[in-house]
Each structure stands twice: as structure tokens, then as C-alpha cells.
C-alpha atoms as one frame of an Amber mdcrd trajectory, in Angstrom:
protein
  62.575 -17.576  43.899  61.370 -13.972  43.208  59.297 -12.485  45.257  58.170
  -9.675  43.294  57.744  -8.248  39.785  60.073  -5.738  38.637  58.849  -2.266
  37.334  59.128  -2.888  33.549  56.924  -5.889  34.209  54.557  -3.485  36.362
  54.082  -1.369  33.507  53.757  -4.098  30.859  50.767  -5.390  33.211  48.956
  -1.558  33.456  49.589  -1.353  29.509  47.984  -4.670  28.781  45.136  -3.963
  31.271  44.411  -0.406  29.764  44.712  -1.849  25.756  41.862  -4.690  27.227
  40.009  -1.742  28.889  39.612   0.205  25.898  38.696  -2.366  23.804  35.761
  -3.720  25.537  33.451  -0.399  24.191  34.401  -1.806  20.450  33.793  -5.289
  21.630  30.478  -4.598  23.059  29.451  -2.225  19.791  30.516  -5.060  17.657
  28.403  -8.108  19.566  25.245  -5.622  19.285  26.005  -5.166  15.993  26.150
  -9.057  15.168  23.032  -9.822  17.441  21.212  -7.413  15.249  22.235  -8.658
  11.950  20.953 -12.188  13.114  17.566 -10.696  14.349  17.553  -9.296  10.889
  18.628 -12.543   8.884  16.078 -14.497  11.399  13.093 -12.071  10.155  14.140
 -12.301   6.736  14.448 -16.318   6.713  10.907 -16.604   8.091   9.289 -14.087
   5.516  10.984 -16.085   2.688   9.947 -19.511   4.156   6.138 -18.290   4.268
   6.613 -16.772   0.385   7.843 -19.895  -0.238   4.913 -21.651   1.436   2.100
 -19.374  -0.391   3.925 -20.215  -3.951   3.220 -23.694  -3.596  -0.560 -23.039
  -3.847  -2.991 -22.519  -7.276  -2.259 -19.337  -8.547  -6.217 -18.788  -8.522
  -9.310 -20.723  -6.651 -10.330 -20.687 -10.757  -6.834 -22.327 -12.057  -7.420
 -25.820 -11.259  -9.912 -28.119 -12.722 -10.469 -31.661 -10.609 -12.204 -33.254
 -13.644  -8.911 -32.595 -16.089  -6.491 -32.894 -13.255  -4.689 -29.697 -14.361
  -4.235 -25.954 -14.010  -5.144 -23.765 -16.636  -4.519 -20.442 -17.830  -7.438
 -17.901 -16.861  -8.485 -15.013 -19.222  -7.741 -11.108 -16.661  -9.512  -8.055
 -17.440  -7.028  -5.314 -17.304  -5.306  -4.557 -20.889  -3.951  -7.606 -21.560
  -5.998  -8.944 -24.063  -2.271  -9.977 -26.258  -2.184 -12.264 -23.189  -6.131
 -13.877 -23.553  -6.767 -17.048 -25.281  -6.558 -16.336 -29.186 -10.167 -17.683
 -30.712 -10.786 -20.412 -31.761  -7.901 -22.027 -30.155  -7.797 -22.134 -25.857
  -4.129 -20.808 -26.300  -2.376 -17.938 -26.250   0.373 -16.603 -28.425   3.647
 -18.335 -27.290   1.380 -21.563 -26.674   2.679 -25.166 -28.017  -0.448 -26.543
 -29.810  -0.696 -29.945 -28.903  -1.845 -32.157 -25.901  -0.885 -32.343 -22.370
   0.618 -28.458 -22.507  -0.404 -25.146 -21.368  -3.429 -23.869 -22.362  -6.890
 -21.825 -21.485 -10.221 -24.111 -20.472 -12.312 -24.411 -23.318 -14.894 -22.167
 -22.471 -13.660 -18.446 -21.216 -12.814 -18.601 -17.091 -11.728 -15.272 -15.911
  -9.707 -15.061 -12.430 -11.299 -13.995  -9.744 -11.612 -10.287  -9.169 -12.130
 -10.354  -5.370  -8.776 -11.611  -3.855  -9.322 -13.619  -0.443 -10.305 -16.936
   0.810 -13.915 -18.370  -0.775 -15.270 -20.391   1.802 -12.392 -20.044   4.344
 -10.555 -22.667   2.538  -6.847 -22.231   1.694  -6.627 -23.546  -2.086  -4.703
 -20.812  -3.763  -2.379 -17.932  -3.154  -4.707 -15.198  -2.638  -6.776 -16.875
   0.329  -3.585 -15.711   2.069  -4.319 -12.180   1.981  -4.712  -9.976   5.240
  -3.673 -12.894   7.300  -1.405 -13.063  10.442   0.653 -15.834  11.184   2.763
 -15.578  14.545   6.170 -17.312  15.642   6.493 -17.278  19.483  10.122 -16.847
  20.763  11.937 -19.823  21.946  11.046 -21.065  25.161  13.505 -23.841  27.110
  11.642 -27.231  27.628   8.678 -26.098  25.677   9.743 -27.338  22.180   9.283
 -24.164  20.829  11.294 -22.736  17.486  14.816 -20.978  18.602  13.492 -17.887
  17.482  14.976 -14.752  20.329  12.023 -12.654  19.763   7.958 -13.014  18.954
   7.395 -12.344  15.425   4.246 -11.137  13.501   4.183 -12.351   9.289   1.448
 -10.269   7.940   0.951 -11.534   4.138  -1.318  -9.265   1.845  -1.928 -10.396
  -2.410  -2.919  -8.627  -4.811  -2.617  -7.717  -8.485  -0.145  -5.893  -9.859
  -0.475  -3.126 -12.811   1.429  -4.428 -15.326  -0.029  -2.253 -18.376   1.975
  -1.981 -21.886   2.308  -4.286 -24.393   3.784  -7.707 -23.857   4.108  -8.492
 -27.561   6.205  -5.859 -27.957  10.484  -7.526 -27.849  11.822  -4.451 -26.809
   9.106  -3.982 -24.086   9.358  -0.443 -24.664   6.056   0.781 -23.307   5.741
  -1.818 -20.657   5.192  -0.735 -16.911   5.235  -2.613 -14.327   3.959  -1.280
 -10.826   3.484  -3.674  -7.911   1.088  -1.440  -6.500  -2.913  -2.539  -5.843
  -4.507  -2.870  -9.191  -8.006  -3.112  -8.778  -8.693  -5.191 -12.134  -7.387
  -8.783 -12.537  -4.164  -8.765 -14.388  -1.832 -11.905 -15.104   0.684 -11.125
 -12.238  -0.206 -11.423  -8.281   2.376  -9.978  -5.707   3.202 -11.768  -2.344
   3.942  -8.901   0.418   4.879 -10.504   3.484   5.587  -7.831   6.231   7.577
  -9.127   9.344   7.350  -7.107  12.499   8.594  -7.879  16.089  12.210  -7.819
  18.358  12.716  -4.183  16.428  12.401  -5.587  12.969  10.393  -4.289  10.356
  11.101  -6.003   7.305   8.917  -5.923   4.014   9.681  -8.813   1.091   7.751
  -9.524  -2.008   7.390 -12.271  -4.381   5.732 -12.121  -7.970   3.495 -15.195
  -9.531   2.428 -15.238 -13.060  -1.019 -16.711 -14.549   0.848 -19.030 -16.462
  -0.802 -22.579 -15.846   1.002 -25.934 -16.204   1.707 -29.028 -18.461  -0.356
 -32.084 -17.731   1.594 -34.705 -16.862   1.227 -37.629 -19.511  -0.915 -40.793
 -18.608   0.916 -43.446 -17.671   1.634 -46.167 -19.478   2.986 -49.483 -19.501
   6.653 -50.788 -20.141   6.767 -53.229 -22.984
């Protein structure tokens, strides 16, 4: 049996060890980059989940009528006259004039001007404005979610400035601006900012004043 290695084997071993040592900084950099990307995706998914949750609520506190069990379209105050009801009907241009389809309230009902929780309840999207949700990092054995860092999700809801003429099929003079608008419009902006774990991410979604079609009453099968 051989009791020692040859010179060429020693050279090969030194070369391989050198290559491995030279690769360590690249490996560590790649691992760090992967971790940063994973944390960024974690923050984005948390923001998307929050936006999805907010979008399940009514467009406005005045949209839903418990008496009719339906969500109606509302009148707004900011230069969107062509999207308000066309008297004497409770419908706007483009609405289908038949029962159980999207329409306005029989009497003029304006969208809420001051956004925020009315009476401390959560029944429409703007009730979430100026609220913060905290997500704790995972703690072994505590039953928490598997987040690496503590995250804070700050939600803001505002009216988007949508000046211009909707009825112009080319939309040549339509200007959409998600910035805060002081008057009510037909578009609300939902903005979620995520901070924590070196993350600073903002996602936005938009929801529109379109009401909903009412379900037909149930009928017995024949």
C-alpha cells in the first residue's frame, strides 16, 4: 500500500482547495441576495394579502342597502356628472334598464366625503384608512406565522383624482391621478405600505363605484 501522496496529487489538492476558498465570497453574496429577495417577496405577499382583504368590503359605507339586500351605485361630487344617474331613471349611461341589474338608489345618495371608520365598525374599504396591522416574526413553539422579521402594514384609502370626460371613447382628456382628492370621485385608492426587516414597500390597488347586480330570487324547480 502507498503510504504517501505524490507531488502531483498534492498540487491538485492545493488547487482545488484554492478554488473552493475563492468561491466562498461569491457563495456568501449569492446567499445574502437570495435571502433579501425572499424577504422582499414575503413583504409583497403580506401587502397583497392585506389589499385582498380590504377589497372584500363594500365600496362605501352607503353603498349597501339592507332593505334591498343589494349594493347600489352612488352619486359623487367631483366633476363626474356623466357617471351620475340620468334622470328620471336611477341608472347611468351604459347601465341595462332592467330589474336586478346595477343601478343607483331611487333617491340621490352621495358617497361619503370624509373617509374613515363610522362608529368604529369595519363595513367598507375606507374604514381601513390610517390603520396599521402588525405581523410578528415566527417564534418556535408559539404557533406564529413563519415570517422572518416583524412587519408593519399601514393602510391608507383615498379618493383618486379622475378628472376628464369618461364618455369620450378615445379618453383624450381623461387624467387619472392616484393622489389624494378632497372631493368624492368614482375611484378609491387602497395603499398599503410595508415596513420592517429593512423593507420599505408600497402597493396600490383601485376599486370603483359600480355597485353590483342583484341575485334573482330563488324559484322552485318544476
